C-alpha positions in Angstrom: 5.5 -63.1 -81.2 9.0 -61.7 -79.5 7.2 -58.6 -78.1 4.7 -60.9 -76.1 7.8 -63.1 -75.1 9.6 -60.5 -73.4 6.4 -59.2 -71.8 5.7 -62.6 -70.7 9.5 -62.8 -69.3 9.3 -59.7 -67.7 5.6 -60.1 -66.0 7.0 -63.3 -64.9 10.2 -62.1 -63.5 8.5 -59.3 -61.6 5.7 -61.6 -59.9 8.8 -63.9 -58.8 10.6 -61.0 -57.6 7.8 -59.7 -55.9 7.2 -62.5 -53.6 10.8 -63.0 -52.5 10.6 -59.3 -51.3 9.1 -60.4 -47.9 12.1 -62.4 -47.5 14.6 -59.9 -47.1 15.2 -58.8 -43.7 15.9 -54.8 -44.6 12.2 -54.8 -45.9 10.2 -56.1 -43.0 8.2 -53.8 -40.8 7.0 -54.1 -37.1 9.7 -55.4 -35.8 11.1 -53.1 -33.2 12.7 -54.5 -30.4 12.2 -51.9 -28.2 8.9 -49.4 -27.5 9.1 -45.5 -26.8 8.5 -45.1 -23.1 6.9 -41.8 -24.1 3.9 -43.6 -26.1 2.1 -45.7 -23.5 1.0 -49.3 -25.3 -2.9 -49.4 -25.8 -5.1 -52.4 -27.0 -7.3 -51.1 -29.3 -10.3 -53.7 -30.6 -11.8 -53.2 -34.3 -15.7 -52.3 -33.9 -15.0 -51.6 -30.0 -14.4 -47.8 -29.0 -10.6 -46.9 -28.4 -9.5 -46.1 -24.9 -9.1 -43.0 -23.5 -5.5 -41.3 -23.7 -3.8 -37.9 -24.1 -1.8 -37.2 -26.6 0.2 -33.3 -27.2 -1.8 -31.1 -30.6 0.8 -28.6 -32.8 1.1 -26.8 -30.1 2.1 -29.3 -27.5 -1.1 -28.7 -25.6 -2.4 -32.0 -24.0 -5.6 -33.7 -25.8 -7.6 -36.6 -24.6 -9.7 -38.6 -27.0 -12.8 -38.0 -24.9 -12.7 -34.6 -24.7 -13.3 -34.7 -29.2 -16.4 -36.7 -28.7 -18.6 -35.2 -31.4 -16.3 -34.4 -33.7 -14.5 -35.9 -36.8 -11.6 -37.4 -35.3 -8.7 -38.6 -38.1 -5.6 -39.9 -36.4 -1.9 -40.9 -38.3 0.7 -43.1 -37.0 4.0 -42.0 -38.6 7.7 -43.5 -38.0 9.3 -40.7 -37.6 13.3 -41.0 -38.8 15.1 -40.6 -35.0 13.6 -43.8 -33.8 
């Protein structure tokens, strides 16, 4: 009986903590006031073709999206530590 009460208190406490997390300013993401100058902004809309763009590959060679047409492409966007 005491185990159930303790488990309930812990679960309710964790849920309450979870609802409080977005309110902490240091945990909010995506509010960078400065955009990178070397990465042009592009608007991407769901269910629409992506606009053509050029990015360097791992060797520094520029690659355009249109040159990859017909291939499977996976784009990942990661925030680096040096931003």
